[in-house]
N, C-alpha and C positions, 0 to 999 in steps of 0.2 A: 559560528557555523558549522554545524554539526555534519559527515558527509554519509552516507549508509547507502547500503550495495541492492540495488533490485535481481534478481538471483533468477539464473536461466534454468526455468524448472521444464523450458520446451513452448514453451505459448508462442514465442518472436518464433519456432524454426531453429533454434539457437541447439539444440540438443542433436538436430540432425546429422552432422557428419559422426555418430558416433552411434553406432548399429547392436550393439551389446545393451540392453536397458538395464542390468548390473553393474557396466562402466559406468554410464552416464549418469546413474544417480551419484556413485564414487566422485565421479567431478564438479557434482553439485557439493557432494560433501571438503572436496579439495577448495573448492571455490570459500565455501562458508567457513573453514579452518582459516583461510590464507586473511581474510578478513575480518575474523576475532585478532589473529596474530596482530595486525597491520593497526587496530585501534579504529577500525569503524563501528558508528552507532549502533546501528542496528543492521539487519538483514529481513529485506520487505521478497515476499512471493506472489506472485498472483494468482487470484481463486478462479479459472474460467477450467470447463473439459475440453472444450477444442482447442487446435490450435488456430493462428489468426494470419490468413487465412486457413480453413479451417483443410486439416490432412491425415495420412497417416502418420507421422514421426511421434516419437516419442513425447508422451508430455505427465508430468506429474502431477496426484492431487492436491494441492498446499496442504491441508491440516496431518495427513500424514508425513509432509515433507519436516514439517515446522518439527513436530512432535521427533522423531528422530536428528532435526539437527540441533535440539533441545540439549539432545547427550552428546552431541560430536561439537560442541561450542562450551565455555566457560562465561566469556565476557560481554560478548554482543546483544544485544535486545533483538527480538524476532516478532515476527508477524505475518499478516497476510494484507496485501493492498490490493484490491481489499479482497475482504469476503462479499460473496452476492447472497445478500439479503436472502431471496426467492429460492434457493439452493440446500437450509438447512431450517426446519421449524428453531425460531430461535431462541425457545429454552433449551432445545438439545445443544444450539451453537454455543451458547451460557457455560454450559456447562460443559464441551469440550475444551473451553477458551481457560475455564476454572485449570481445568487438570492439563492444557498446557502448560500453562503459569506455574503449576507445581514442579512439573517435569523440569524447568528451565530456571529453578530457582528463583521466581517471581521477576521474569525475562520478554514477558509480553506483551508487547501493542494489540491490540484489536483492534483492525479497520475493518469497516462495512461503508457500505451504500449499497444504490438503488437495483443497483444491476443493470449490461445496458449491450450485451452480447448474444445477440437474435438466435446466432446459433447455438448456443448451449440451451439455451429453454426449448428449442424445438428439437434439438436432437434428444434430451435427456429428459423429454415431456413435463417440462414444466408450463404454466400459464404464464406465457410472458407479459399481454395485458397493454395498459399506458402507458407513457411515464408517469403520469397523475397519478395511477393505482401503485405505481410500485413506490414513490417518494409517503404514498401514504399508510404505504406497508412499512418500509424503514421507520417512520417516523413512531409508530407503534412498537416493530421489534426492536428498536433500542429503549423503549422504556420496559419491555420485560426482561432484556437481559440485564438492563441496571439493578430492578428488583432483584433479580437470581441472584446476582453479586455481591448485594447489601442488605435483601431482607434473611428471615429465619423461614418462612414460610409467603413465597411472593405468589402474590393475587395479582392479574390484570383482565380488565374484559374490556375488547374491543372488535372491531367491528372485523377484523381480522385475525387475532390471536386473543386467546383464550389462555390462564393458566389458574389453575386452584389451591390454593397451597402447597406449591411445588415449593421442593428440597433440594437445595444446592450444596451438597457438604463434600471436599472443603468448596469455600469458593476462590482461592485462588492462595498466592502466597502476599502481595502488593495491599498497600494499605493506603486510602482507604479501599481500593478496588484497583484491578485491571484499568488503566488508561482505556479510554476507549477513542479512538482515532475516525471521523466522519469525511470520505472524499466526495468530491463535488463542488461544483459551481455556481452551481441554478441557483439565482440573483435572489428571486421570492419565497423558494420553497427550501431548497437543501442548505445552504448557508444557515437559512433561518432553525432549521431543526442541530445545524452543529453549535449553533449561540445559546441552543435550549438542553443539548447536553452532551454535547463533545467536552473532552480534554484535550484536542488534535485534529487538526484538518490538514486533507492534502488538497490543494489545488492546483491543476496542471493547465497551465496556461506560460506566456511571456511575462518575462518582469513586469510591464506597464498592467497586459493583465492584470495580474496577479495585486500588483498594489490598488487596482480597480476592486476588486472582488471582495480584498480583505476590508476595504472603505466602505463597503457593502458589510460588510458582518461585523466590522466596530461598531456601525447603526445598530443593528438588531441586538448587541450586544447593550448598547445604551437602552433602547429599547424595552426591554426583558429584564435588566438590572444587573447584568451580567458584567463579570471585569474578561474585557479584550485579553487583557496582559494575561489570565491563565489556558488560555486557549494556544496550546503550541504549534506554529506554524511550518507544515513541510508542502514542496514536491515531487514529482519525478521529473528527471532529463536523463539527455543522455548524450553519453559522450564517444567523440571521434577525435584523435590525435593526430594531425599530420605533421610535414612539418612546413604549408603551405595552410591558407585557411582554405579556398579552393579547392585544392586538394580532399581536405576533412569535408566540404559540402557535397563533393562529387561522389563521398562512399555516402551518403544519406540513404539508409533501407527505403525501401519501395513503401515497405507500409506504416513508415512515420505517420503521414497525416490522417491514418488511422487511431493515433495515440495520443497526437499533439497539433494542440490549433494553431493555425498558420502556420508561417514560413518557419521549420526546428531549423536553419540553418543561420537566422537569425540570432536566434536568443539562447537556443541549446549550448550544452557544452562542447562546440562544435570545430577547432580550429587547432592552433599551436599552442604551446603551450601559456602563453601570453595572454593572445587572446579568451581562454580557457578562464584565467583567472580573472580578466573583464567580466567573462557572464556571471563569475560565482560573486561579485562586487556585486554588479547587476540584480542577482536574483538577491544577496543579501539587505539591498540598499531599498528594495520594495516591502523590507519585512519575512521575508525566509530564514526560517530557523534549522530546516532542515534539508539538505538535497538528497532524494533516492535515484543512486545513477546507475541507469545500464550501458554497461560499455558494448561497441563495436563486437567485435570477440570476447565475450567474458568466460571464456576456459581459458584467457590466458594470466596464472597469477601474477607474472611480472609487472603486466598493466593495471591492474586492480593494486598491487604493492606500489608502484610509481607514484599512483595519482595521491594515495596515503600520506606519501613522506613529501611530495611535491607541495603540499597545500594542509600539513601537520600543522 
């Protein structure tokens, strides 16, 4: 099992106690460096424009943040979890990712999803559309991005996106290309897109839910002739450490149901260290290879280091 850190860039009001935006960003840098020094596998950051719920609190844009952190860290991988497809033209997005991969020395994992947060779309003037429309756009976008990373002059003619002889140099550092992670758990469409095009997936569910979703992903892979084992399996969870499980459950934030299905207290990293060990084992038994962890107080470097030490 690999352990990764979900960075506090403001989405969950996690920088609200730091009024100076420059100091807020320096806080993110310190967290990233602590994770880098402590042996975390990856740093992940959300791609949204409004906090949840929307507020006037500080919230940093993901690709600018990742670019800066690529020069502030040395070992840890970096990526958006996940970039919203509709927020940027996919050819431009491929170019941006290629540049960040070079800046980071080949440490980028490119996460992408269909998008879901309506406040972003309405507020910034993007067409929200239906879930089906966003998924069809995602399916075309990942093909555009893949071609931009693998072809000298990329061409794609789709309903939603078209490119003609697009040149993208440099394409990045990693070979054969930057790994692409597709997030989402839709059984008929999203997981099929994962089976077709992804190098990694991110499914946010309980361990029982993850096991069922991965069984469906395996079936899609079999139908398409894809090797299921070539897809890296990740999930995102929340960590609250207390002396008792009851104390930890009482501290679950009010926004948890907006981000985690079901009762997070029953399966998240919520409780004593012993309980958290059991929860991690359950994720691993379900087929998860990497946990992206957000913390109750993500600015506490001692807790970040403590968990890295406890489960090294």
